[in-house]
N, C-alpha and C positions, 0 to 999 in steps of 0.2 A: 311773667309780670303779674304782680299781685292784683287780684280782682276785689274790688270793694262792693261788687254787686252780687250776682249769683254765679256759682260755678256748678254746672250740671255735669254729672258723671253717669255713665251707664244709661244713656237715653233710650236704649233698646228695651228697657224693662219698665216703662211707664205703665201705671194702672190706667191713667187717663191723661189727656193733654193738660199741661200745667196752665192755669189761668194767670194772667198778669196780676201783679200785686195790687191790691185794692187799698192799701194803707193810706195813700194820699187822699182818698175819698172820705175817710173817717173824720167827722167833725164833732168834737166833744161838746161844743156849745150849740145845743139843739135849737135854742131860741135866738133868732136873729131879727133885728128890726130892718126896716127897709133900707137904711143907710149902709148896712153891712152886708147885704146880699151881693153875691158875685154878679157883675154885669154880664151882658150878653157876650159869650165867648167869641162870636164872630167879629167883634170889634177889635180883637187882639191878634197881633202877629208876633210869632216867636222866631228869632233869628240867632244863628251861631256866630259869635264874635271871633276875632283872630286869636284871642288868648284862650279860647276853648270854653268861655262862659256863654250862657244863654241870656238873651235880652228879650223882654216882652214890651211891645210897643202898642199903645192905644191909638188906633187909626183915626179916632175922632179928635182926640186932644193932642196927639203927637208925643204924649208923655212916654218916657222909657223907664223900665225897671229891670235891674239885674236880678235874675231868678236864683234862689238858693238851691243847692243840690238836695234832692230828696234823699232822706236817710231812713233806714229801717234797722231795728235791732232784732236779735234772735228772739227776744221775748215777744216782739210783735208777731214774728212768724208762728210762734207757739200758740198765740191767742187768736190766730186768723185761720179761717177755713177756706181762704181764697184759692189755695193751690195744694195739690197733693201729688208727689212723685215718689219714686222708689229711693231717691236720694235728694232730699231737700238740702242741697249742698251750699249753705250760705256762709260766705266769708265776709263778715262785716264787723266793724267796731272792735269790741273786746275780744273777738275770737279770730284775730288775724295774726299772721306771721310778723307783720310790722309792729303790732302791739306787743307781742312777746319780746321781740328784740329791743323794744324801747325800755324794757325792764332789766336788760343785761348791763351791768356796770362796765365801764371801760377799763377800770383797774380794780383789783380785789380790795375790799375794805375789811378791817378787823371787826367792825361793828356796823354792818349795813342796816339801813332803815327797813329794807324788805329782804326776807329770806326766800330764796328761790328753790323750788323743789320740782323734780321731774318724776313722772311715773310712766313707765314704758309698758305697752301691751306686747305680749309675746308674738302676736300676729305681725305687728310692725317690725319687730326685731327679725322675724323670719323673712319678711319681704326684703329688708335691707341686706340680710345675709345672703339671700339667693342672688340678688343683683351683683354682689361683690365676690361671689363664690367663696363664702366663708361659712364656718359652722355657727350654730346658734350661740354657743358660749364665747367664741372668738368675737362675734359681733357685739354681744352684750358688754364685754370688757373693753372693746375699742370705743363703744359709744360712751362708756363711763369716762374714758380718757378724754374723748372729745368734749363732753360737757364740763369736766373739771378744768381742762387746760385752755379751751377756746371760748367757753361761755361763763367760766367762773361759777359753775353750779356743782356743789359737792354732795347734795342730798338727792339720791336717785333710787327709786323703788320700781318694783316689778308687779304689775297688776295680776300676775298669776297667783300671788299670795291672797290678795283680797278676793279673788274669784272663789277661793276655797270657802270663804264665809258665805258668799252668794249661793254656792252649791248646797251648802248645809241648810240654809234658810229655805230655799225652794224645795228641797227634798222634804223638809218638815211640813211645808204647806201641802205637798202632794200626799203625804201619808195621812194627814188630817182629813183631807178631802176624800180619800179612798176609804177611810174609816167611818165616814158619815153614812146615814141611811140612804141618801140619794146623791151619790157621787157625780160630779160633773167634770168635764174636761178641764185641764189646766194648761195654759199656754205660757211658754218661757217668755220673759219680759226684757231680756238684755238688749234687744234691738230697738233703738229709738225711732228708726224709720217706720217700723211696724206700729209702735206706740202712737206716733203722730197720725198715722193712717187710721187707726182704731178710734182715737179721740175725735178726729175730724169727720169721718165718714161712716164708721161702723160702731157707734157707742154701745150697741148691744153686746159687743165682745168684751167690754171692760170688766164685767164680773168674772170672766174666765181667765183673765191675765194675772199672772203671779205678781204680787206686790213687792217681791224681793228686789232690792237695789242691784244695779249692775256692778261689776267689779270696779269700774271707774269711780262710781259714786261711793261705794263702800270704802275704797282707799281714801277718797276725799274726806269721808266722815272720820275715819281713824286718824288721818293726818291732822285735820284741823281741831279735833276734839281731844285727842290723847297724845299723839306724837309731839304736838306743839308744847305741851307741858313738859315733856321729857327734854326737849331742846331749849326750853326757856324762851319761847317766842309766842306772842299773842297771835291768835288765829288770823286776825285781820292784817297782820304784818307778814303773812306767808303768801307768796305768789305761787300757786300750784298749777303746773302745766302738765297735761297728760298727752301722750303720743298714741294716737289711735288709728285703726285701719279704715275709719269711716267718718265722712263729713257730718253725718247726723249726730255724732257724739257732741258736736258743738251745740246743737239744739238741746241735747240732754243736759249738758252742764249749765245751760241758761234757765232751766226750769226753776220757778220760784220756790218749789218744795225743797230744792237742794241748796239751801242757805242756812246759816246759823243766826237765828233771830237775835240771840243774846249777845252777839258780836257784830252789831251794826249790819246784819244781813250779809255778812261775808259769805262768798260762795265756797262750796266744798271743792270745786274745781274752777279755777279762775280763767284758764285758757286751754283750748284743745287744739293741737296741731295734728295734721294727718301725717302718715308716713311720707307722702309726697313732699309735704312742706318741710319736714325734718331733713330729707335728702337735699332739698333746695338750699337749706341753711348750710349744710355740710359743704356743698359745692361752692356756695357764695363765700365761704371762709377759705376756699382754696385747699381743702383737706382731702387727701387721698386716703379713704378709710382703710383700704387694704394695707397701706404702708404704715398706718398708725399703730403705735405700740399698744398691747393689751394692758389694761390697768393692773397694777400689782398692789397687793395690800388690802386694807379695809376701807370702807366708805360707809357713811350713814345711809342705811337702807339695804345694805348687802344681805342682812339677815332675812330679808323678805324676798330676795331674788332666788330663782331656781338654781340650785347647785347640786341636786341629786335626789334620789329616792328609790323606792323599791320597784315601782311599776312605770314602764314607759308610757307615754301618752298614747291613748287610743286614737286611731285614725278618725274616730267620730268627733273628737272634741276640738276641732279646728275653729268651732264657733262657741266654745265654752264648755262642752261636755255635759250639758244640762240633762239631756235625755238619758244618757248612759248612767249618770249619777243617781237620778231618781229611781230608775229601774233597779240598780244595784242596792239602793237603800231599802226599797220595799221588799226586795228579795231576801235580804238579811233579816228584816223585821218579821215578815209573815211566813217565810219558807226556810229560814235558817240557812240561806244561801244555796239551797239545793235546786232551785229552779234554773232554767237555762234561758239565756238571751239569744233569740233567733232573729236574724235579719231577713226580711222578705223583699224581693224586688218590687219597686213601685212603678208608677206610670211613666216616670222619667228619672234621670239621674239626680235631680234635685228634690225628689219626693220618695222617701223610703219608709217602709213599715218595719217596726221593730217590736217583737212580741216577747213576753215573759211566759215561758211554758214549763209546766211541771208534769212529768210522766206523759208527755204528748198532749196535755190539755192546756189550752190558752187561758192564762190568768189575767194578763194585762196586754193592752195594745197601744202602742205609741207611734209617732211619726215625726220625720224631719220634713219640714216644708220650707224650702228656700226659694226666694224670688216671688214676685207678685202673681205670676201665672199660677203657682201652686197655692198661694195665700187666698186667691179668689175662690178656688175650689174648697178650701177649708172653711171659708166664710159661708159659702152656700150650704155646706154640710151642717155646720153649727146652727144656721138659721132654721133648717129643716128639723134638726133634733130639738131645738128650743120650742118650736111649734108643737111637736109631738109630746114633749113633756108637759106643755100647758093644755094638752087635750084638744088642740085645734086640728081639724082634719086637713090633710094636704093631698094634693093630686098624686104625689109620688111618695110611696112608702119606702123608707131607707132599708135596704136589705143588708147593708154592711154593718159590722159590729162597730159600736161607738169607740172613738179614740179616747183614751184616758189621759194622754199627755202629748203635747205637740211642741216641738222645738221650732220656733218660727224666726226666720231671718229674711229681711227684705232683699238682700243681695243674692243673686244666683251663685251657687257654690259656697255660700256662707261668708264668714268674716275674713277668711284668708283671701277672699276675692273682693274685699270691700272697696268702695269707690275711692277711698283715700290711699289705697295701696299702690306701690310701684307697678307699672304696667308690664305684663309678661306676654309672651307669644303663645297663644293657644293653650290647649289642655296640658301639654308637656311642661310649659312654663309654670303653670299653677301647681302641677304635681311637684315641681322643684321646691316651691315655697312650702308645700306640705311635708316634704321629706325633711327639710330643715326644722320645721315646727315639731315634728315627731322625734327629733334627736334627743330632746331633753327628757329627763326622768322627773317625775313629781309624785309626791305622796298622795294617797287618798285623803280627802278632806277630814274624814272622821278620825284619822290616825295621826294628824299633825299636832305635835305637842305645843307649838307656838300658838296655833289656833285655839286650843283648849285654854291656854293661859290668857289669851285676849278675852275670851268669853268670861272667864272667871274674874280677871282683874280690871278690865276696861268696860265690857258690856254690863257686867254685874248680873248675869243670869245665864241660863242655859239656852241652847238652840231653840228658837221659837218662843222664848219667854217674852213677857211684856216689855222688858227693857230692850231685848233684841228687836222686837217689832218697832219700837220707837226709833231706834237708831239705824236699823238695817233694812227698813221697809219704807215704801212710799205709797202714794195713791194716784189714781188716774181719773180724769173727769172729761166728760164730753165737752167739745168746743162748740160754742154757739155759732150757728150758721150766720153768714153775712151775705149781703147781696153780691153776687158774683159778677161784677161789672168789669169788663176789660178796659184798661186805660193805659196808654203809654205816657211815661213821664216826660 
């Protein structure tokens, strides 16, 4: 059943207990005269009616009033520091399965008022493939068939392509930082759960976080700003839905920064559905994905879907491949590709050290930190290093070498194990998803000719240029603290 409140996934990985939402306490009208002040709450009694509505009765006057349902938007969640969990899994208003289906026409139209577009994350495709015992390519083609024949959606993209641009931009950031006189650590920014956590509780982290947009938002930018012109549709008339492994991607799509001001603030991504929700839609339509035919021929967006390449995916990039890409980039630039990437066992399976070594000498040190257990340790380390850089004495001197790059993900095991993925049994089940994910071949981002063409013809500049920063980067800001008052609606 669709939840219009909160859906909490992975509750074994909370950083702290979630506080109840304080949105109903916020009053924009600070000045109230005596007549508009709320009377003594003890006077009122709330009862549940037979039709499911709530009625408030004034025990002094006998007056009754039907209460309206409290509503919150994803923008409210982003602007509130009332709760922090590892998966602020909010299913409300514009980011729901119901809202998505309301845009699906009952019959195809030669000139629809709204053009529907789907972007698929490879993690979601892998999760569905694993459940139905299919290969990655089989699942992708069957999903194209499902969208075109059952939902009348014929424009379908793969965010693996937009990820190439994200990887190039974050690599450029890292190279610039490492070339400065006082290099500081750089944290990967593709995880909206971690971003919310940093903005709400650890604002000192914000200068360390990469400003490169995530693959979801890069695709939204390319779609609404450039593809729209190719297909002859105004950006505000495109309804773009992305299929993601994470509920927090709904929060990311709702950020005010990810809109096109010149087109009535239309969003880069209008709706985000998780893998779970897509599977529910498939089941609700009575479709057996395994029996569905694989799509044959061309479709709008196929040119951006993974169809081959020279190098198979590394086991590392189930969460995007940020760490691997930046180390490879700086290896090519500074050491002509002669350095070696060496993995070192970490304190647990979700924390691994990866070093760049040349002739046995360590040149760079990076780490994967997945899950809030490891994120807390990273936060403590960075706080200590920041105090040391500022010349403040600390009780404990860090003897460990500073980390130069950290790939941070809120979910244990990373994005393949996102809160919106189909549930699997234990480690073996997750390994099955990983095997499917690693089936596909993809090119290195710096070698992809279509990426080069987009930078030249659409972005209008090179990697890391001013135009690229304007279109492919964002900014993060601390969220003002609010009074954390628990209230039940």
